[in-house]
C-alpha positions as CSV (number, residue, x, y, z in Angstrom):
1,M,181.9,119.5,159.4
2,I,180.8,122.8,157.8
3,N,177.1,123.4,157.3
4,I,175.0,125.9,155.2
5,Q,173.9,127.6,158.7
6,Q,177.5,128.2,159.4
7,V,178.2,129.8,155.9
8,F,175.4,132.2,156.7
9,Q,176.6,133.0,159.9
10,K,179.8,134.2,158.7
11,F,179.2,135.3,155.4
12,F,175.5,137.0,155.6
13,P,176.2,140.0,157.4
14,E,178.8,141.1,154.7
15,F,176.3,140.1,152.1
16,N,173.7,142.5,153.2
17,K,176.1,145.4,153.0
18,V,176.7,144.4,149.5
19,Y,173.0,143.1,147.8
20,T,169.5,143.7,149.1
21,P,168.0,139.9,149.0
22,N,164.1,140.2,148.6
23,L,161.5,139.2,151.0
24,M,161.5,135.4,150.5
25,Q,165.5,135.6,150.0
26,Q,165.5,137.4,153.7
27,K,162.9,134.9,155.3
28,A,164.9,131.9,154.2
29,A,167.8,133.4,155.3
30,R,166.7,134.1,158.9
31,D,165.3,130.6,159.3
32,I,168.3,129.0,158.1
33,L,170.1,131.0,160.6
34,N,167.7,130.6,163.4
35,C,166.9,126.7,162.5
36,K,167.5,124.7,165.6
37,T,168.5,127.6,168.0
38,S,166.8,129.2,170.7
39,A,165.6,131.9,168.5
40,L,162.8,129.4,167.6
41,G,162.4,128.2,170.8
42,G,162.0,124.3,171.7
43,N,161.0,122.3,174.5
44,S,163.1,120.9,177.5
45,Y,162.7,117.0,178.2
46,E,163.7,115.4,181.6
47,C,164.4,111.8,182.0
48,E,161.9,109.8,184.2
49,E,164.9,107.7,185.8
50,C,167.6,110.0,186.3
51,G,166.2,113.7,186.1
52,H,168.6,114.8,183.0
53,I,167.5,117.8,181.2
54,K,167.7,117.9,177.2
55,I,166.8,120.8,175.5
56,Q,165.5,120.5,172.0
57,Y,164.9,123.5,170.1
58,N,162.3,124.3,167.0
59,S,163.6,123.4,163.0
60,C,162.8,126.0,161.1
61,R,160.9,123.7,158.1
62,N,161.7,126.2,155.6
63,R,161.7,124.1,152.0
64,H,165.1,125.4,151.4
65,C,166.7,124.6,154.6
66,P,169.0,121.7,154.2
67,M,168.4,120.7,157.7
68,C,165.0,120.2,157.5
69,Q,164.5,118.3,154.1
70,G,165.2,114.7,155.4
71,I,161.8,114.1,157.5
72,N,160.0,116.0,154.6
73,K,161.3,113.7,152.1
74,S,160.9,110.4,153.9
75,I,157.1,111.1,154.6
76,W,156.8,112.3,151.1
77,I,158.5,109.0,149.6
78,D,155.8,106.8,151.9
79,K,152.8,108.8,150.9
80,R,153.4,107.8,147.1
81,T,154.0,104.3,147.9
82,K,150.1,103.9,147.9
83,D,150.0,105.3,144.2
84,I,152.2,103.0,142.7
85,I,151.4,101.6,139.5
86,D,153.2,98.6,138.2
87,A,155.0,99.8,135.1
88,P,158.2,101.5,133.8
89,Y,158.5,105.0,134.8
90,F,160.9,107.5,133.0
91,H,162.4,110.2,134.1
92,V,162.8,113.1,131.5
93,V,164.6,116.5,132.3
94,F,163.5,119.7,130.1
95,T,165.7,123.1,130.0
96,I,165.4,126.3,128.5
97,P,168.6,128.0,126.5
98,L,170.8,130.3,128.5
99,E,169.2,133.7,126.4
100,L,166.3,132.9,128.6
101,Q,167.8,132.5,132.0
102,S,167.7,136.0,133.0
103,L,164.0,136.7,131.4
104,V,162.9,133.9,133.8
105,Y,164.8,135.0,136.8
106,Q,163.4,138.6,136.4
107,N,159.5,136.9,135.9
108,Q,159.9,134.2,138.2
109,K,156.2,133.2,139.5
110,L,155.1,133.7,136.0
111,L,157.7,131.8,133.6
112,Y,158.1,129.3,136.2
113,T,154.4,128.0,136.1
114,L,154.9,128.6,132.2
115,M,157.8,125.9,131.9
116,Y,155.2,123.5,134.1
117,E,152.5,124.2,131.5
118,A,154.4,123.7,128.6
119,V,155.9,120.6,129.9
120,A,152.6,119.4,130.8
121,E,150.9,120.1,127.1
122,T,153.9,118.6,125.5
123,L,153.6,115.3,127.1
124,Q,150.0,115.4,127.6
125,E,149.2,115.7,123.5
126,L,152.2,113.4,122.2
127,S,151.2,110.6,124.8
128,S,147.6,111.2,123.7
129,D,148.8,110.5,120.1
130,K,148.3,106.9,118.9
131,K,151.6,107.3,117.0
132,Y,153.5,107.0,120.4
133,L,150.8,105.9,122.9
134,G,147.2,106.8,122.4
135,A,146.5,106.8,125.9
136,Q,146.2,109.5,128.8
137,T,149.4,108.7,131.3
138,G,150.6,110.1,134.7
139,F,153.4,112.3,135.5
140,F,154.6,115.1,138.1
141,S,157.3,117.5,137.3
142,I,159.4,119.3,139.9
143,L,161.4,122.8,139.0
144,H,165.0,122.9,139.8
145,T,166.6,126.2,139.4
146,W,170.6,125.4,140.2
147,G,173.6,123.7,138.2
148,Q,176.2,122.0,140.3
149,D,178.2,125.3,140.9
150,L,174.9,127.2,142.1
151,H,174.8,129.3,138.8
152,Y,171.3,130.1,137.8
153,H,169.8,127.0,135.6
154,P,165.8,126.5,135.7
155,H,164.9,123.2,134.3
156,I,162.2,121.0,135.1
157,H,162.6,117.3,136.1
158,T,159.4,114.8,135.3
159,V,158.8,111.2,135.9
160,I,156.4,110.0,133.4
161,L,154.5,106.2,133.4
162,A,155.3,104.3,129.9
163,G,152.0,103.6,130.1
164,G,148.2,104.8,130.2
165,L,144.5,104.6,130.1
166,T,142.8,104.6,126.7
167,K,139.6,106.1,126.1
168,L,137.7,102.6,126.4
169,N,139.3,102.4,129.9
170,T,141.8,99.8,129.0
171,W,145.5,99.7,129.8
172,R,148.0,100.3,127.2
173,S,151.9,100.0,127.9
174,G,154.4,101.7,126.2
175,S,158.0,100.5,124.8
176,K,160.7,99.5,126.9
177,K,162.3,102.2,125.7
178,F,160.8,105.8,126.2
179,F,157.7,106.1,124.0
180,I,158.2,109.7,122.6
181,P,161.6,110.6,120.7
182,V,163.6,112.8,122.6
183,K,163.9,115.6,119.8
184,V,160.1,115.5,119.1
185,L,159.5,116.2,123.1
186,S,162.3,119.0,122.8
187,K,161.0,120.8,119.6
188,K,156.9,120.7,120.9
189,F,158.5,122.1,124.7
190,R,160.4,125.1,122.6
191,G,157.0,125.7,120.4
192,K,154.7,125.6,123.4
193,F,157.3,127.7,125.7
194,L,157.7,130.1,123.0
195,Y,154.3,130.5,121.9
196,Y,153.1,131.6,125.7
197,L,156.2,134.0,125.8
198,K,155.2,135.7,123.0
199,K,151.6,135.7,124.1
200,Y,153.0,137.6,127.5
201,Y,154.7,139.8,125.8
202,S,151.7,141.2,123.8
203,E,149.9,141.4,127.1
204,N,152.3,143.6,128.8
205,L,153.0,140.9,131.7
206,L,156.7,140.7,131.3
207,K,158.8,142.5,133.0
208,F,162.3,143.6,131.8
209,Y,165.2,144.9,134.2
210,G,169.1,145.3,133.4
211,D,170.7,143.8,130.4
212,M,167.2,142.6,129.5
213,K,165.6,146.1,129.1
214,Q,166.4,146.4,125.3
215,Y,164.2,143.3,124.7
216,E,161.0,146.0,125.6
217,T,161.5,147.0,122.3
218,P,159.1,144.7,119.7
219,N,162.0,144.4,117.1
220,Y,164.7,143.4,119.7
221,F,162.2,140.7,121.3
222,Q,161.4,139.3,118.1
223,H,165.0,138.7,117.4
224,L,165.2,137.0,120.9
225,L,162.7,134.4,120.0
226,D,163.8,133.9,116.5
227,L,167.1,133.3,118.1
228,C,165.4,130.7,120.6
229,Y,163.9,128.9,117.9
230,L,166.8,128.1,115.9
231,K,168.6,126.2,119.1
232,D,167.8,123.2,120.1
233,W,166.7,123.1,123.5
234,Y,168.4,120.0,125.5
235,T,165.9,117.2,126.8
236,F,167.0,114.1,128.3
237,S,165.4,110.7,129.0
238,Q,166.3,107.8,131.4
239,R,164.5,105.0,132.7
240,T,164.2,104.9,136.2
241,F,164.5,101.5,138.3
242,S,162.4,98.7,137.3
243,S,161.3,98.0,141.2
244,P,158.2,99.9,141.9
245,L,159.5,101.0,145.8
246,A,162.9,101.6,144.1
247,V,161.3,104.1,141.8
248,I,159.7,106.1,144.7
249,K,162.9,106.2,146.6
250,Y,164.9,107.2,143.0
251,L,162.2,110.3,142.8
252,G,162.8,111.4,146.6
253,N,166.1,112.4,145.4
254,Y,164.6,114.9,143.3
255,T,161.4,115.9,144.9
256,H,163.0,117.6,148.3
257,R,166.7,118.6,147.0
258,I,167.4,121.9,147.3
259,A,170.7,124.1,145.7
260,I,173.3,122.2,147.8
261,S,173.6,119.7,150.6
262,N,175.6,120.0,153.9
263,S,177.7,117.3,152.7
264,R,178.9,119.1,150.1
265,I,180.4,121.4,151.9
266,I,184.2,120.6,152.3
267,S,185.5,123.6,154.0
268,M,185.5,127.5,154.7
269,D,188.2,129.8,155.8
270,D,187.7,133.7,156.6
271,D,186.9,134.6,152.7
272,T,185.9,131.6,151.0
273,V,183.6,128.4,150.8
274,T,184.9,125.3,149.3
275,F,182.7,122.4,148.0
276,T,182.2,119.3,145.6
277,V,180.8,119.4,142.3
278,K,180.3,117.2,139.5
279,S,181.8,117.7,136.2
280,Y,179.2,116.3,133.7
281,K,181.5,116.9,131.1
282,D,184.3,115.0,132.6
283,N,182.0,111.6,133.2
284,S,180.7,113.0,136.3
285,K,183.7,113.2,138.0
286,K,184.1,115.0,141.2
287,K,185.9,117.7,141.6
288,T,186.0,120.6,144.1
289,L,184.9,124.6,143.6
290,T,186.0,127.3,145.9
291,L,183.9,130.5,146.3
292,K,184.1,133.9,147.9
293,G,181.8,133.5,150.9
294,V,179.7,136.5,150.0
295,E,179.4,134.8,146.1
296,F,178.6,131.5,147.6
297,I,175.6,133.3,149.9
298,R,174.4,135.0,146.4
299,R,174.3,132.2,144.4
300,F,172.5,130.1,147.0
301,L,169.5,133.2,147.2
302,M,169.2,133.0,143.7
303,H,167.1,129.5,144.1
304,I,164.9,130.5,146.6
305,L,161.6,130.3,145.2
306,P,158.6,132.6,145.0
307,K,156.2,133.1,148.0
308,G,153.1,130.0,147.9
309,F,154.8,128.6,144.8
310,V,154.0,124.9,144.2
311,K,157.1,123.2,143.5
312,I,155.8,119.3,142.9
313,R,153.0,119.0,140.5
314,Y,150.9,116.0,138.8
315,Y,149.1,115.4,136.0
316,G,146.8,113.0,134.2
317,I,145.9,110.0,136.1
318,L,148.3,111.0,138.7
319,A,146.5,114.5,139.7
320,N,144.6,114.5,142.8
321,R,141.5,114.8,141.1
322,N,141.8,111.2,139.3
323,K,143.4,109.1,142.4
324,K,140.1,107.9,143.2
325,T,138.8,106.9,140.0
326,K,141.5,106.9,137.0
327,L,144.4,106.1,139.2
328,S,142.8,103.5,141.0
329,L,141.3,101.8,137.8
330,C,145.0,101.6,136.5
331,R,146.5,99.9,139.7
332,K,143.5,97.3,139.1
333,L,144.1,96.8,135.7
334,T,148.1,96.5,135.9
335,N,147.6,94.4,139.3
336,S,150.1,96.9,140.9
337,P,150.7,95.9,144.6
338,I,149.4,97.1,147.6
339,Y,151.7,99.1,150.2
340,K,150.6,100.2,153.3
341,P,152.4,103.7,154.3
342,Q,155.0,103.1,156.8
343,F,154.2,106.3,158.4
344,E,150.8,106.8,158.3
345,G,149.2,107.7,162.0
346,L,152.6,108.0,163.3
347,T,153.9,111.2,164.9
348,T,157.1,113.2,164.2
349,T,159.2,111.5,166.9
350,E,157.6,107.9,166.0
351,I,159.0,108.8,162.4
352,L,162.3,110.1,163.4
353,C,162.7,107.1,165.6
354,I,162.3,104.6,162.5
355,L,164.6,106.9,160.3
356,L,167.4,106.9,162.4
357,G,166.9,103.3,163.9
358,K,166.7,104.2,167.8
359,D,164.6,105.2,170.1
360,I,165.1,109.1,170.8
361,T,162.9,109.3,173.5
362,L,165.3,107.2,175.6
363,C,167.5,109.4,178.0
364,P,171.4,109.6,176.6
365,E,172.6,109.8,179.9
366,C,171.4,106.9,182.0
367,K,170.1,104.8,178.9
368,K,167.2,103.4,180.7
369,G,164.6,106.2,181.6
370,K,162.5,108.1,178.9
371,L,162.5,111.5,178.2
372,R,159.3,113.5,178.9
373,E,158.5,116.9,177.8
374,F,158.1,119.5,180.7
375,K,158.7,122.7,179.4
376,T,158.0,124.5,176.3
377,L,160.6,127.2,175.5
378,L,159.4,130.2,173.9
379,K,161.2,131.7,170.8
380,M,164.0,134.0,171.5
381,G,164.4,135.5,167.9
382,F,162.2,137.0,165.2
383,P,158.6,135.4,164.7
């Protein structure tokens, strides 16, 4: 089975001859190449019964590495169980038009943050309006920057409660359908984003490169804004699963997702990489796409986030500052069930045993003895 690491091993040297990745892209590539190899060091384990030696190398823990997301995702899901409110949740997706994608890519940290803020202000203002809900709801947002074919496609996934806390500290439920019309959401989000974008331009905060250089001129930039105001910004909403625990598991599919998982890679030869894609224009039918190896690497690295960028952000009654007060009150008002996190207080090894459904400390040779760590292996590669 082909994985991302093998693709980088084969094509990254050639990619480096053609392109100049930024520091975060270089780090992600190096981490993926070194993940679970001697370059990152590891530990030696010896069986207490038969003396069998097992070497286990360290993971890179990079959030863009497909080999490191499984346990992180499971731990995130487990922690969120204690925050569950027994109410419907809706999954909403906010996108920006094609005309703005290059500008966003050239100003990633600034405009990714603007996407979050425009979504947050949109949902907070509309949900507090008595016309729609008249209460403070809770939601969290996650940035994804890719489409199925790995092209650049920045969009925000938001999961929002269909209910909230009124000014009188009572719980108000939304309707079975999403309580804010999608067209209203789309129009408000568009207005918010473009308002702040124009403000950033007037404050000289935006950078323009390549084909976008022309928009440094005020008339051209205004033309870009006018064009974007005229477009319908695609916004999508659907209800998640009704069971509170099922909702959390559903959300986990988005929180730690990266541009492409190992399972989607079908094959690789001397020049190309072939992987599966969902064709949303053809009823989500699975198809295959073949790219040159260097082009595959280029597209993958476009989705490396800026250093220190917070990907999962919480708002309203789900915000950290409200957990002990408003969230706790909402759980009482809705008679939400109490779930004890399964992994709380456990070591990584103990968590892995639960996830894999087997004792990973058991000797693979004699099947009787326990593996005990007896030596730490130093890193052989870059720090």
